[in-house]
Structures are given as C-alpha cells and as structure tokens.
ZATIDO-930041 format. One line per 3 residues: their letters; for each residue z, y, x of C-alpha. Coordinates in nm, 4 decimals. Example, Ala and Ser with C-alpha at 12.3 -4.5 7.8 and 13.67 -1.06 7.14 Angstrom:
2
as) 0.7800:-0.4500:1.2300  0.7140:-0.1060:1.3670
***
This chain:
646
mek) 6.3850:5.3303:2.4865  6.6702:5.4748:2.6999  6.5505:5.1999:2.9945
nmk) 6.1803:5.2310:2.9906  6.1036:5.5458:2.7871  5.8001:5.4970:2.5987
lat) 5.6039:5.7794:2.4500  5.3011:5.8048:2.2377  5.2537:5.5206:1.9848
ted) 5.0117:5.7035:1.7250  4.6417:5.6899:1.8137  4.4605:5.9716:1.9719
tve) 4.8111:6.1796:2.0443  4.9889:6.2704:2.3888  5.3191:6.3070:2.4245
ycl) 5.5089:6.5261:2.7065  5.8353:6.5628:2.7900  6.0113:6.8569:3.0224
fll) 6.3089:6.7785:3.2306  6.5444:6.9700:3.3970  6.6562:6.8251:3.7400
pde) 7.0260:6.7402:3.7811  7.1040:7.0381:3.9874  7.0201:7.2742:3.6987
ars) 7.1004:7.0647:3.4365  7.4676:7.0468:3.5543  7.4688:7.4319:3.5125
pgd) 7.7480:7.5650:3.2467  7.6187:7.6547:2.8982  7.5085:7.4820:2.5817
pke) 7.1962:7.2578:2.6513  7.0253:7.3687:2.3468  7.0489:7.7228:2.4210
ifq) 6.9188:7.6463:2.7962  6.6141:7.4654:2.6626  6.5487:7.7173:2.3518
kyi) 6.5272:7.9877:2.6464  6.2723:7.7678:2.8703  6.0605:7.7392:2.5400
eri) 6.0426:8.0947:2.4653  6.0001:8.1788:2.8395  5.7447:7.8928:2.8404
mtq) 5.5304:7.9660:2.5386  5.5476:8.3603:2.6142  5.4308:8.3165:2.9569
fap) 5.1454:8.1053:2.8438  5.0187:8.2780:2.5293  4.7210:8.4751:2.6870
mla) 4.5762:8.0897:2.7123  4.7418:7.9367:2.4043  4.7039:8.1901:2.1426
pyi) 4.2945:8.2150:2.1143  4.2307:7.8531:2.1823  4.1074:7.6260:1.8957
wqn) 4.2826:7.3100:1.8584  4.1058:6.9926:1.7363  4.3979:6.8969:1.5207
qpf) 4.7467:7.0199:1.6323  4.8421:7.2842:1.8853  5.0815:7.2526:2.1965
nlk) 5.4023:7.2821:2.1087  5.7823:7.2181:2.2743  6.0757:7.1571:2.1148
ykp) 6.4530:7.1014:2.1579  6.5405:6.7058:2.2056  6.9039:6.6277:2.2507
gkg) 7.0261:6.3340:2.4899  7.0573:5.9902:2.3730  7.1766:5.7026:2.5467
rvp) 7.0560:5.7307:2.9275  6.7504:5.9767:2.8540  6.9268:6.3132:2.9043
ahm) 6.8611:6.6379:2.6844  6.4868:6.7730:2.7365  6.1958:6.9506:2.5974
ygi) 5.9661:6.7524:2.3870  5.6290:6.7874:2.2324  5.3471:6.5847:2.0844
tkf) 5.0042:6.6877:2.0004  4.7305:6.4956:1.8000  4.4170:6.5849:1.9837
gds) 4.1616:6.3536:1.7591  3.8135:6.3408:1.8947  3.8456:6.6429:2.1375
ied) 3.9682:6.4732:2.4756  3.9452:6.7974:2.6085  4.2331:6.9219:2.4253
ewf) 4.4612:6.6426:2.6129  4.3259:6.7165:2.9493  4.4094:7.0816:2.8816
ivy) 4.7436:6.9843:2.7916  4.7857:6.8100:3.1139  4.6639:7.1328:3.2926
lvk) 4.9388:7.3304:3.1243  5.1963:7.0657:3.1983  5.1070:7.0972:3.5719
rit) 5.0965:7.4617:3.5438  5.4506:7.4910:3.4041  5.6026:7.2834:3.6638
kef) 5.4356:7.4638:3.9307  5.5849:7.7827:3.7517  5.9197:7.6497:3.6884
pel) 6.0102:7.4340:3.9960  6.3414:7.3287:3.8260  6.1764:7.1453:3.5798
var) 5.9800:6.7701:3.5876  5.7404:6.6394:3.3343  5.5798:6.3334:3.2238
ied) 5.3072:6.2910:2.9897  5.1547:5.9797:2.8149  4.9303:5.9107:2.5438
ndg) 4.8615:5.5979:2.3034  4.7181:5.4199:2.6112  5.0021:5.4523:2.8069
efl) 4.9813:5.6137:3.1718  4.6499:5.7448:3.1062  4.6919:5.9422:3.4565
lie) 4.6946:5.6361:3.6179  4.4208:5.4903:3.4337  4.1753:5.8111:3.5410
aad) 4.3006:5.7235:3.9101  4.2464:5.3543:3.8584  4.0216:5.2996:4.1645
ylp) 4.2815:5.4344:4.4318  4.6171:5.2801:4.3034  4.8220:5.0497:4.4950
kwl) 4.7978:4.6967:4.4522  5.1751:4.6720:4.3567  5.1527:4.9078:4.0619
epe) 5.1026:4.7093:3.7234  5.1297:4.8414:3.3910  5.4593:4.6124:3.3670
nsa) 5.6087:4.8022:3.6425  5.4893:5.1662:3.5963  5.7315:5.2900:3.3604
nrv) 5.9209:5.6009:3.4625  5.7204:5.6216:3.7709  5.4479:5.9147:3.7170
ffh) 5.5786:6.2918:3.6939  5.4394:6.6427:3.7465  5.6780:6.8051:4.0027
rge) 5.6289:7.1775:4.1384  5.2501:7.1417:4.0219  5.2119:6.8359:4.1742
lcl) 5.1747:6.4548:4.0203  5.4318:6.2252:4.1921  5.4530:5.8462:4.2057
ipa) 5.8096:5.6857:4.2412  5.6946:5.3865:4.4789  5.8982:5.0380:4.4482
pgr) 6.0305:4.8785:4.7461  5.8438:4.6458:4.9195  5.8155:4.4221:5.2404
fra) 5.7414:4.7041:5.4646  5.9235:4.9948:5.2259  6.3122:4.9054:5.1941
esw) 6.4522:5.2642:5.1453  6.8117:5.2555:4.9880  6.7117:5.5108:4.7128
lpt) 6.4408:5.3152:4.5871  6.5539:5.0886:4.2670  6.4276:4.7429:4.2549
tpp) 6.3448:4.7498:3.8955  6.1358:5.0465:3.7026  6.3659:5.3469:3.7466
tip) 6.5493:5.4981:3.4248  6.4974:5.8803:3.3737  6.8309:5.9962:3.5218
qal) 6.7375:5.7824:3.8693  6.3670:5.9319:3.8602  6.4775:6.2782:3.7813
sil) 6.7357:6.2075:4.0843  6.4641:6.0767:4.3214  6.2172:6.3509:4.2503
seh) 6.5039:6.6252:4.3367  6.6247:6.4576:4.6781  6.2878:6.2914:4.7957
aee) 6.0441:6.5215:4.6346  5.7855:6.5021:4.9680  5.8184:6.1170:4.9824
vla) 5.6928:6.0282:4.6373  5.4366:6.2358:4.6174  5.1185:6.0551:4.5162
ses) 4.8620:5.9750:4.7547  4.5573:6.2133:4.8513  4.2984:6.0218:4.6552
ira) 4.5154:5.9741:4.3126  4.6214:6.3465:4.3012  4.2370:6.4079:4.3448
avn) 4.1077:6.2212:4.0940  4.3561:6.3965:3.8537  4.2479:6.7410:3.9522
kri) 3.9066:6.6597:3.9249  3.9365:6.6050:3.5532  4.1343:6.9052:3.5023
hgy) 3.9221:7.1443:3.7557  3.7701:7.4550:3.6352  4.1045:7.5654:3.3566
pek) 4.1376:7.8224:3.2369  3.7898:7.9352:3.2787  3.6647:7.6065:3.1269
iea) 3.7999:7.7110:2.7834  3.5285:7.9493:2.7754  3.2659:7.6914:2.8314
slh) 3.3841:7.4423:2.5537  3.3049:7.7012:2.2762  2.9935:7.7644:2.0840
rah) 2.9062:8.0564:1.8422  2.6980:8.0340:1.5645  2.5648:8.2205:1.2529
cfl) 2.7240:8.0757:0.9280  2.6085:8.1973:0.5677  2.9878:8.1919:0.4544
pag) 3.1747:8.3175:0.0929  3.3128:8.6800:0.2052  3.6861:8.5206:0.1463
avv) 3.6205:8.2709:0.4216  3.4725:8.5326:0.6529  3.7885:8.7143:0.6078
vlk) 4.0079:8.4093:0.6685  3.8430:8.3279:1.0078  3.8716:8.6790:1.1016
qqp) 4.2698:8.6663:1.0600  4.2850:8.2960:1.1820  3.9784:8.1683:1.3811
rlv) 4.1606:7.8595:1.4565  4.1224:7.7840:1.0781  3.7916:7.6804:1.1698
aaa) 3.9282:7.3625:1.2917  4.1388:7.2382:0.9911  3.8260:7.3336:0.7758
vqa) 3.5543:7.0947:0.9750  3.8309:6.8482:0.9724  3.8806:6.8641:0.6160
fyl) 3.4668:6.8131:0.5330  3.4489:6.5625:0.8402  3.6895:6.3361:0.6674
rdl) 3.6197:6.4309:0.2980  3.6827:6.1243:0.0683  3.5560:6.0897:-0.2968
idl) 3.8437:6.2863:-0.4244  3.8241:6.5798:-0.2198  3.4471:6.6031:-0.3290
rac) 3.5594:6.6261:-0.6720  3.7286:6.9777:-0.5994  3.3834:7.0836:-0.4962
rvf) 3.1462:7.0206:-0.8038  3.2612:7.3651:-0.9252  3.3929:7.5945:-0.6385
rtf) 3.7092:7.7868:-0.7692  3.7958:7.9848:-0.4510  3.4728:8.0044:-0.2526
lpe) 3.2287:8.1157:-0.4768  2.8767:8.0921:-0.3372  2.7464:8.4380:-0.5196
trv) 2.9701:8.6364:-0.2423  2.7998:8.4843:0.0545  2.7505:8.6968:0.3650
mtl) 2.5808:8.6207:0.7334  2.8793:8.6187:0.9934  2.9081:8.4911:1.3573
vtf) 3.1833:8.1930:1.3755  3.3286:8.0499:1.6765  3.3424:7.6876:1.7155
tkc) 3.4804:7.4405:2.0059  3.1509:7.2276:2.0865  3.3228:6.9067:1.9495
lya) 3.3713:7.0824:1.6188  2.9829:7.2192:1.5932  2.8654:6.8599:1.6864
qlv) 3.0613:6.7086:1.3925  2.9828:6.9497:1.1374  2.5834:6.9723:1.2362
qqk) 2.5369:6.6068:1.2893  2.6589:6.5024:0.9286  2.3964:6.4990:0.6519
fvp) 2.5257:6.6296:0.3326  2.3788:6.7365:-0.0101  2.5914:6.9550:-0.2102
drr) 2.6401:6.8690:-0.5787  2.4128:7.0902:-0.8329  2.7344:7.2001:-1.0069
sgy) 2.8799:7.3689:-0.7022  2.5945:7.6553:-0.6968  2.5193:7.6050:-0.3058
rlp) 2.1202:7.5868:-0.2595  1.9969:7.5225:0.0738  1.6436:7.6975:0.1879
pps) 1.3609:7.4601:0.3023  1.4046:7.2894:0.6347  1.1360:7.5385:0.7580
hpq) 1.3070:7.8489:0.6998  1.4327:8.0602:1.0038  1.7851:8.0753:0.8721
yra) 1.8205:7.7042:0.7219  2.0888:7.6149:1.0007  2.3217:7.9163:0.9015
hel) 2.2667:7.8284:0.5475  2.3719:7.4401:0.5972  2.6703:7.5347:0.8372
gmk) 2.7954:7.7984:0.5769  2.7881:7.5440:0.3202  2.9482:7.2507:0.5153
lah) 3.2280:7.5127:0.6183  3.2834:7.6331:0.2814  3.3257:7.2637:0.1113
gfe) 3.5676:7.2338:0.4100  3.7839:7.5485:0.3021  3.7602:7.4409:-0.0959
ilc) 3.8793:7.1282:-0.0046  4.1965:7.2427:0.2079  4.2769:7.4890:-0.0837
skc) 4.2590:7.2312:-0.3653  4.5477:7.0413:-0.1929  4.7842:7.3074:-0.2193
mph) 5.0333:7.3129:-0.4818  4.9170:7.4854:-0.8214  5.1995:7.7197:-0.8480
fsn) 5.1605:7.8743:-0.4870  5.4277:8.1503:-0.3711  5.4456:8.3272:-0.0510
srk) 5.7998:8.3273:-0.0031  5.7882:8.1069:0.2940  5.5727:8.3393:0.4967
shm) 5.8058:8.4404:0.7763  5.8385:8.7797:0.8657  5.7904:8.7406:1.2193
tts) 5.7776:9.1448:1.3245  6.1620:9.1628:1.2092  6.2674:8.9231:1.4638
plw) 6.4388:9.0460:1.7618  6.1835:8.8105:1.9674  5.8759:8.9997:1.8554
asf) 5.9123:9.2786:2.0465  5.9701:9.1266:2.3947  5.6975:8.8753:2.3439
les) 5.4665:9.1598:2.2639  5.5484:9.3360:2.5617  5.4894:9.0220:2.7535
lkk) 5.1640:8.9750:2.5993  5.0808:9.3660:2.7519  5.1793:9.2358:3.0967
ney) 5.0006:8.9276:3.1000  4.6749:9.1545:2.9770  4.6480:8.9601:2.6710
fkg) 4.4661:9.2484:2.5465  4.2182:9.2960:2.7947  4.2476:9.6742:2.8189
lie) 4.1129:9.6920:2.4379  4.2454:10.0391:2.2603  4.5371:10.0307:2.0228
gsa) 4.4441:9.9932:1.7157  4.0549:9.9587:1.7224  3.9251:9.6243:1.5197
qyq) 3.9129:9.4042:1.8293  4.3011:9.4958:1.9146  4.3835:9.4134:1.5569
erl) 4.2135:9.0905:1.5922  4.4145:8.9490:1.8716  4.7139:9.0872:1.7226
ema) 4.6811:8.8803:1.4455  4.6559:8.5926:1.6704  4.9227:8.6795:1.8500
kny) 5.1562:8.7125:1.5378  5.0437:8.3498:1.4224  5.0744:8.2006:1.7651
fql) 5.4544:8.3601:1.7522  5.4973:8.2270:1.4452  5.4201:7.8793:1.4985
svn) 5.4835:7.8198:1.8639  5.8059:8.0847:1.9348  6.0071:8.1789:1.5990
rpe) 5.9630:7.8617:1.4350  6.2994:7.7882:1.2500  6.3955:7.4153:1.2747
sll) 6.4480:7.4054:0.8868  6.1261:7.5878:0.7834  5.8297:7.3509:0.7219
ams) 5.5014:7.4871:0.8840  5.2530:7.5756:0.6076  4.9567:7.3738:0.5130
pge) 4.6045:7.5311:0.6427  4.5457:7.5359:0.2877  4.8434:7.7675:0.2235
eil) 4.7876:7.9915:0.5257  4.4123:8.0480:0.3741  4.5513:8.1202:0.0187
til) 4.8129:8.3622:0.1585  4.5520:8.5554:0.3714  4.3341:8.5736:0.0433
qtv) 4.6373:8.7223:-0.1595  4.7320:8.9759:0.1352  4.4628:9.0946:0.3082
pfn) 4.2171:9.2963:0.1165  3.8279:9.2761:0.1402  3.4911:9.4612:0.0273
tke) 3.2179:9.2343:0.0117  2.9635:9.5349:0.0328  3.1211:9.6088:0.3846
lkk) 3.0836:9.2584:0.5239  2.7244:9.2703:0.4267  2.6691:9.5591:0.6271
eea) 2.7938:9.4024:0.9252  2.5242:9.1516:0.9388  2.2981:9.4141:1.0773
nls) 2.5368:9.3780:1.3802  2.6339:9.0399:1.4595  2.5872:8.9018:1.8041
ped) 2.2995:8.6647:1.8718  2.4204:8.2671:1.8836  2.4400:8.0275:2.1359
ddq) 2.1852:7.8174:2.2098  2.2942:7.4442:2.0989  2.0274:7.2497:2.3184
wln) 2.3262:7.0945:2.4885  2.3422:6.8893:2.1870  2.0280:6.7031:2.3134
lsp) 2.0767:6.4891:2.6331  1.7811:6.3846:2.7985  1.7834:6.0287:3.0169
eql) 1.7885:6.2118:3.3466  2.1091:6.4082:3.2425  2.2688:6.1118:3.1040
dql) 2.2170:5.9503:3.4343  2.3634:6.2232:3.5668  2.6846:6.2564:3.3794
lnd) 2.7517:5.8873:3.4314  2.7043:5.9265:3.8218  2.9079:6.2309:3.8373
aag) 3.2098:6.0481:3.5985  3.1426:5.7675:3.8625  3.1879:5.9953:4.1855
kne) 2.8460:5.9279:4.2720  2.6712:6.2345:4.4550  2.3046:6.2196:4.5011
sep) 2.2182:6.5363:4.7216  1.8427:6.4743:4.7322  1.6614:6.3179:4.4377
isk) 1.4482:6.0026:4.5418  1.1299:5.9172:4.3629  1.1038:5.5671:4.2265
kee) 0.8203:5.4794:4.3867  0.9908:5.6043:4.7348  1.2991:5.4011:4.6422
eqn) 1.0772:5.0839:4.5759  0.9109:5.1059:4.8803  1.2320:5.1492:5.0940
ydl) 1.4589:4.9303:4.8959  1.5747:4.6481:5.1340  1.6443:4.3103:4.9675
sqi) 1.8897:4.1864:5.2339  2.1402:4.4048:5.0373  2.1432:4.1312:4.7945
ses) 2.2325:3.8326:5.0203  2.4757:4.0564:5.2086  2.6717:4.1865:4.9488
mka) 2.6878:3.8312:4.8038  2.8390:3.6780:5.1256  3.0809:3.9730:5.1272
fvs) 3.1500:3.8835:4.7517  3.2276:3.5082:4.8829  3.4380:3.6044:5.1593
kvs) 3.6952:3.8099:4.9077  4.0113:3.6813:4.8561  4.0998:3.5451:4.4953
thk) 4.3273:3.4545:4.2999  4.4104:3.3398:3.9272  4.3789:3.7338:3.8358
gae) 4.0088:3.7236:3.9708  3.8132:3.8088:4.2622  3.8474:4.1348:4.4430
lpr) 3.5015:4.3261:4.4467  3.4132:4.5729:4.6935  3.5046:4.9256:4.5912
eps) 3.2513:5.0944:4.8006  2.9028:5.0305:4.8179  2.9359:5.1428:5.1782
eap) 3.1778:4.9124:5.2598  3.0916:4.7050:5.5929  3.0089:4.3207:5.5219
itf) 3.3375:4.0792:5.6047  3.2642:3.8084:5.8353  3.3410:3.4634:5.7105
dad) 3.4794:3.2163:5.9476  3.3205:2.8661:5.8609  3.5155:2.6593:6.0751
sff) 3.8642:2.8229:6.0035  3.7758:2.7345:5.6070  3.6798:2.4116:5.7171
nyf) 3.9878:2.3545:5.9304  4.2353:2.4573:5.6009  4.0460:2.1895:5.3738
dki) 4.0794:1.9517:5.7065  4.4734:2.0185:5.6495  4.4547:1.8688:5.3162
lvp) 4.2346:1.5761:5.3667  4.4440:1.4501:5.6887  4.7483:1.2016:5.6330
esy) 5.0821:1.3758:5.5424  5.2276:1.3198:5.8749  4.9692:1.5702:6.0203
ksd) 5.0473:1.8448:5.7832  5.2594:2.1685:5.8704  5.5398:2.2910:5.6654
sdd) 5.3524:2.6546:5.6941  5.0800:2.5194:5.4770  5.1766:2.6317:5.1492
lde) 5.1333:3.0093:5.0568  5.3249:3.1187:4.7841  5.1561:3.3901:4.5510
edf) 5.3173:3.6706:4.7092  5.2320:3.5908:5.0540  4.8638:3.5103:4.9169
esl) 4.8522:3.8484:4.7376  4.9500:4.0320:5.0406  4.6402:3.9372:5.2258
gsd) 4.4144:4.2359:5.1953  4.0450:4.1744:5.0849  3.9035:4.1841:5.4573
ddl) 4.1945:3.9981:5.6157  4.0909:3.7009:5.8594  4.1890:3.3586:5.7045
dfg) 4.3493:3.2179:6.0244  4.4790:2.8507:5.9039  4.3400:2.6893:6.2627
ike) 4.6020:2.4191:6.4002  4.7712:2.5392:6.7134  4.8702:2.2249:6.8459
gge) 4.5951:2.0584:7.1228  4.6692:1.7230:7.0530  4.5659:1.7594:6.6645
eas) 4.2672:1.9629:6.7353  4.0543:1.6646:6.8363  4.1519:1.4464:6.5547
lkg) 4.0624:1.7415:6.3322  3.7553:1.8011:6.5044  3.6514:1.4240:6.4286
tld) 3.7261:1.4631:6.0800  3.5316:1.7672:6.0198  3.2228:1.6167:6.2167
tlk) 3.2455:1.3052:5.9739  3.2459:1.5612:5.6648  2.9510:1.7290:5.8194
sym) 2.7604:1.4144:5.8127  2.8355:1.3073:5.4813  2.7032:1.6414:5.3679
aqm) 2.3953:1.5896:5.5661  2.3515:1.2599:5.4119  2.3705:1.4086:5.0486
dqe) 2.1105:1.6800:5.1647  1.8877:1.3969:5.2686  1.9383:1.2216:4.9323
lah) 1.8637:1.5172:4.7332  1.5484:1.6606:4.9030  1.3335:1.4297:4.7131
tti) 1.4651:1.4885:4.3870  1.3588:1.7669:4.1664  1.6930:1.9919:4.2346
gks) 1.5861:1.9455:4.6005  1.2191:2.0457:4.5374  1.2889:2.3508:4.3666
ftt) 1.4112:2.5343:4.6820  1.2247:2.7262:4.9068  1.2126:2.6323:5.2614
req) 1.1340:2.7858:5.6026  0.8341:2.5542:5.6391  0.6646:2.7172:5.3160
msk) 0.7481:3.0416:5.4258  0.5553:2.9860:5.7453  0.2586:2.9368:5.5316
epl) 0.3208:3.1813:5.2612  0.5065:3.4647:5.4421  0.6668:3.7067:5.2139
sqa) 0.7438:4.0811:5.3509  1.0804:4.1309:5.2028  1.2417:3.8172:5.2790
tss) 1.5204:3.7750:5.5209  1.4726:3.5822:5.8669  1.8467:3.5335:5.9398
nse) 2.0017:3.1933:5.8380  2.3490:3.0304:5.8574  2.4611:2.7626:6.0510
eed) 2.4778:2.5639:5.7202  2.0880:2.5915:5.6924  2.0565:2.4316:6.0409
caa) 2.2789:2.1412:5.9635  2.1079:2.1091:5.6389  1.7944:2.0398:5.8300
gds) 2.0062:1.7998:6.1094  1.8272:1.5080:6.2899  1.6536:1.4017:5.9593
gma) 1.3565:1.6052:5.9951  1.3934:1.7764:5.6746  1.2937:2.1468:5.6647
avd) 1.5555:2.4010:5.6446  1.6292:2.5529:5.3394  1.6273:2.9631:5.3572
vdl) 1.9286:3.0037:5.1696  1.8761:3.3750:5.1657  1.5417:3.3943:5.0307
nlv) 1.6565:3.1370:4.7546  1.9301:3.3534:4.6894  1.7197:3.6686:4.6442
sni) 1.4903:3.4756:4.4550  1.6990:3.3382:4.1803  1.8990:3.6737:4.1496
les) 1.5586:3.8831:4.0891  1.4148:3.6410:3.8409  1.7428:3.6710:3.6568
yss) 1.7438:4.0355:3.6638  1.3541:4.0452:3.5473  1.4374:3.8166:3.2525
qag) 1.6870:4.0909:3.1203  1.4341:4.3291:3.0596  1.6458:4.6177:3.1348
lag) 1.9495:4.5243:2.9457  2.2711:4.4291:3.0362  2.3052:4.0604:3.2131
pas) 2.4837:3.8588:3.4500  2.2506:3.9370:3.7563  2.2738:4.3124:3.7051
nll) 2.6747:4.3149:3.6370  2.7400:4.1126:3.9386  2.5210:4.3462:4.1749
qsm) 2.6734:4.6590:4.0414  3.0236:4.5384:4.0883  2.9021:4.4787:4.4535
gvq) 2.7820:4.8460:4.4794  2.3880:4.7012:4.4737  2.1769:4.9151:4.2471
lpd) 1.8436:4.7400:4.1964  1.5279:4.9786:4.1306  1.3394:4.9428:3.7820
ntd) 1.1008:4.7010:3.7426  0.8441:4.9435:3.6401  0.5097:4.6779:3.6669
hrq) 0.7189:4.3998:3.4671  0.5824:4.1208:3.6790  0.7821:3.8105:3.6334
isk) 0.9303:3.7196:4.0020  0.8924:3.3155:4.0550  0.9125:3.1054:4.3343
pik) 0.6166:3.0190:4.5476  0.3729:2.7202:4.3744  0.4339:2.3993:4.5491
d) 0.1141:2.1855:4.6517
***
C-alpha cells in the first residue's frame, strides 16, 4: 500500500486524500492539529454547498489519517455514492475547488474502478499510460488536473522516476515542477466537461413533489431534509424481514397523514416512483384509484412512510437520547456560525423566521456530523435521528393540515420519460458529437456517399496492429491513410529471399513497433542498388503466382460471386465507386479476365450484412462505427443483394 497507494475497493465508493506539499508538511507543530484545523476550515468554507445537499448514501467527509510507511500523514475521506453517480462527480468538483482555495494542498481521488478520471478522458490519454503504470500519477493541484509523466525516449528528465512514483516522490515533483506535469488540455477539458455547471447544477438535480405523509414524517423532513434519502433507500432495498415491521405501524400512523411538499434528488424520486408496491391490508394504508388526481401523492407518501417505519424498527428498543451532542456549547460553533453568515448561507433571511430556522437546523446537523464529530462518538443511525426528532420536537397535526392550502406547486416529472430523439441527443453529447443543424432522414439518405465505407476500410487496413489489437481512427474526420503497396511487398520479400540477403536491421522489437504512429509510413525498402534488381524479380514472380491463382479461381463458385467491371458497365449503379487500385489491374492481367471491382464488392457485402442485422447490433455496424462511419437507417427494409448473373 505504501508503494502504490490503492484507494477504493468497495463497490460504488469514492475515496479521496489531501496531502500537504513537502515544504508545508515540514512546518513545526503537531501534524494532527495542523490537519484538524484544515478540516475545520474546509468544512466551514464549503458549508453553504454541503449543508443543504442531499446525499444518496453517505456525505462528503474528511478525517485525519496518520502517516504509515512511506505514505505521509494526510486528510482522508470515503463516500458511498450508490446509484447516484452525480454524488461522485460533485465530490470531484469539491476536491478540485479545495486545491484551488488551498494551493498548499494536493489531492488524489479514486473509486472502485481505479483512476476513473483517466477513464473519463480515455480518448485522449498518451499511449504509454496503462493501468499497470498509472499508480500515483493523477493529482489535483491548484485547481488543475496533473498527470506525472513517465520518462521516455524523448523525455528523460532526471526528476522523473523510472517506475510509478511513490507518494513522497509525487508530492516532491508537484512542488518543484507543477507546470511541467499539468495534464494535456484535452484531458483536462474532458474532466472539466463532466463537472461543468457546479454548484448551480445542484439545484437542477432536485425534484419537489407532493406527498401524503404521516405528521411525524413531515416534522422529521422539516428538521432534516437529508433523511429522505435514508427513507427511500430503506424502502428501495427492503426485504421480507423489513416488511414485517410494516404490517402494523407503530411510529408513523396512517391516521395522521397530511399533504406536504418533499424535496428529493432526481435519482431518489425515480427510485421511489418506479417501484410497484401494494401495502399490507393490516397497515391501514389505503390508496385511492389510479384515476384520482392525488393518486401519485398518496402513493409516494405511502412508500416514504414504509421507509421511515423500517428505519425506526432497526433501532434498539430502549433508545436513549444520551448520544445527542450539545453542539451549540462547542467553542467552534460560534466561529462556524459566523463563517456561515459571511458566506451568505442564510441568503438574507430574517433571523428567527421559519425559513431561517430550517437552514439553522440544517447547519447544526451538518456541524455535528462533519465539523465537531468526536472520533470516539459513534454516529447515530438514521432511525435514531428520526426518533430523537420525534421525542424532542413538538408538533401539532392540525397546524400541519392548515399548511396544505399554502403548498408550493410540485415539479413536472416528464424528465422521467425520454423520447428516442432525446436519448440519441444524450448519447451524442456523451460521445462529444455536436450537430448544429438537424438533417432529415430523407436528405441524409440522398446525400450519403458510399465511398466512405471503402475509404474507411482501406484506412483501417493501413493502421498499425499489434498483439493488443488494431488501432482504430479516433476521429471520423481523420484524413485517409495512404498504403504503400510496394514497400509492403518489399518487406515480405526480405522474408522470402535467402538468409544472405537479410539485413540485421529487419527485426523490430515490440518497443520500436509500438513507437510507430497510426499514420506513420512503413518504409522497409532496401537501399542497396545491387539487391533491388533481385528483389524486383522476386516481386514479379510473386505477382505472377497471384495472377495465376486469380485465373484458376475465376471459373469457380467463389470467382463468380464477385461483381466485375464488365457487369457494372451493363448495369451501372449510381452509388458505386469508380476508382480501382493497382491490384485490380494486376488481377485482370494479360489473361483477358474481367477486372473485379473491389470497392463495389466490399460495399455491397457490408451493406448486405448491415441489412441482415435488422436494426440490431452486429459485426457490420460495430466495425463501421469504430471507424467513424454512420450508415442511415434502412427505412424501406429492402434486401441489398448483388446483381443477378446471366
């Protein structure tokens, strides 16, 4: 662990570490006290964003972690984000902002998939970067993503370690060579695109809906809105044992239900809505018919009430309030509250007003959980928090019923339903494709050029391939790659000629082979003039063998399956390509054979395979899409076949 510090291993969790740069870490004082002060400053400064945030499972948190082995002391946090991937990227935004506000801090972040920031920017990574050598190379420093490079043939700086760096080595490099280790603009842009929009994006991720809830649940959510996540998760992940507690409700009685407005995240709302559930008859919860205008509110309230009841049923029977922390007596509370006011946490609300008190309660809860939580004090479970609120906060059901008339309207949930066009747009946005002007399908079919298929296939064949596979074009607009047939045959001639003609430089090790770019020329020609005549004779012999084989195959079933240029002159095809390669002329030769139109046969076979897929995934569509070729839909469903032979 000390050499290559691996973080998250639990599924759907993200882990983050904040280190001090070497110069700052050597400052006098107890490391634990120094880092505890940083934790208080960070959690206080970002409280306006963190306090009202509704987390899917666990909140953003930081704690002191002492040094161990070669890993220095640092701040550490782990968050289980569950099904809400946005929680993970919000934490990425927070870590990035922390390193910008505190330039002396360096952060690294991983999840159970490993370096997920590199996964997000996979299309732009350098070729040398592999999962095996990526440990301790990716950091945030001064609000920018940094990638510590590996020494290579053209980059041999003495400060770059030959093996993946240790944490102390990485911190030293970031301290002394911050500009040199900045990740490329394309990598940073890919990560920044994923976190673009925060913190405004937080509000857009919320959904407000009317719910017919027991009065106790309404009071709990007013005091702690974040507990809605725990209730939804308890209902969403319920089992038979949990449902036993919901046969007869003991805490949230159905007779006390009132209409209220509940704030969910879109992920929580979708989880609650999409589950079909029929309550036990003994529970007392009855739903109106689906045609009732408030059916959705009754259904949501019933499901939430089951979640709250399940949470409370998991608490110990003899619950006491002795664990509750008196946070307002802490010396840190006054400075924390003053900092909130400076950061406009209360948004100009009048002190003592109902909305002011709601935000104050959220701040108290956030302070208790994130700032003033003693290490020896175990955090209360959600069920214990709920019971604590019910025991300490008085409420009147009649007063809550009066508030029903002043409820704000709920949000539209049409975002749950995606049309095919919206889904295509989301996929295009995720793939980085921007279509400024939509083109009709008819116009797209008319303007489509089938020569793209043959040209892309030639470019694909010209790509470098190794034991790891062939390199595919990264951009659809990439220029076609030329293929030097003579050099290609010369290379194989060097293998076919006797050993005395071989050059010592023929062998290419794997490193030299991989160093060839995807569009590098394969120049294997022999420079010695004396050998060129012999090689030319060998090449002519090889071509004559190929021509003889073509002549023999021409009268077989395989030969007759190809479309020739003579057939095309009789039955012209408007979309066929007219260009032919040198190999086609050689195939015709002096034998009088009709030249095979390679491009036409290639396009015809691919279109036939594509049509047989019937709109599903298949080899033709997968290959074409990997090369950046997008075929229009086959709207008429006509089978594409070769011309009929006489």
